[in-house]
N, C-alpha and C positions, 0 to 999 in steps of 0.2 A: 275678535280680530285684534291683534296687538299692533299698535302704531309704533314705528321706530324712527329714530333720527340716525343718520350716518355721517361720519366724518368726511370732510371733503377729500377726494383722492389726491388733490394737489398738495395737501398739507400732511396727510397721514393715511394709513390704510383704513378702509371703511370698517368701522366698528359699530354694529347696530346697538343702539341703546333704547330700550323700551320706555315709552312715556310713563309707564307704571313705575319704573325704576326712578325716574326723575320725581314723580309724585311722592314716592316713599322717601327719597333723599330730602326733598323740600319739607315734608312733614316732620322728619327728624330734626332738621335744622331749625324749624319753627319752634319745636318743643325746647331745644337747647337755648334759643334766644329768649323764650318766655321765662325759663328758669333763671337765666343770667340776668334778665331785667328785674325779676323779683328780688334777687340778691342785691342788685344795684339800688333799687328803690328802698329796700330795707336799710341800706347803708346811708341813704340820704335822709332818713327819718331821725337820725341821731341829733343830739343837741347842736352839734357843729357839723352841718352837712359837708360831705366830701365832694368838692367840685368835679373830681374825676369820676365819681360814681354817678353824679347827675348827668355828665356828658355821656357816659357809657349807657345809662338808661335811655337817653334820647336816641343814641345811635341804634341800640337794640330795637327800640320801638319803630324806627324807620325801616330797619331790616325786616322786621315782622311784616310791615306793610308791603314791602317789596316781595316777600315770599308769598303773602296772600294774593297779590296781583299775579304772580307767576302761576299759582294754583288755579286762578280764574282763567288764565290764558290756556292752561292745559284743558280745562273744561270746555272752553269755547273753540278750541282747535287752532288757536293762533300761537301757541307756545312754540318757540324756536324761530320765530320771525321777528325782525326788528320792529318795534312799535312806531318808529319814526319813518323809516324808508321802506319797510316791508321785505327787505332782503333777508335771506336765511342767516341765522346766527350760527357760527361754526360750533359743532358739537363739542370741540375741545374747550371753547369758552363756557359752554353750558355745564360741562363737567367741573370746571374750576369755580364758576359762579352760576349755579343753577337758577338763580332768580334774576339773571341778567335780562333786561328788557330791550336793550339795543345792541346793535353790532358795534364793534370797536370804533369804526369810523364815526358813527353818529354820537356815541358816548364821548369821544374825544372832542367833537365839535360842540357838545353841550357844556363843556367846562368853562 
């Protein structure tokens, strides 16, 4: 059985997206982040560390953690629901940011 998420009819036509597609997208994004972090870490190992590379390596590590958390939410069946309020995260948001943990309202309140 394939589980799907659909876009809210109020915002767009319903477009089913299989969780397997999100898992594949997240896995590819994670691999890209790991490669990018390896490059950034290599750049920081020079005699004069590049502060931009250090910052980038930190951001990529945080993103890898967010992706890992999203993959765990797929496994436990909570993917697509806001971790703060439990409301559904719009599919459009997940397409743009597949590792989003919260709805826009909760994420804006967390800033």
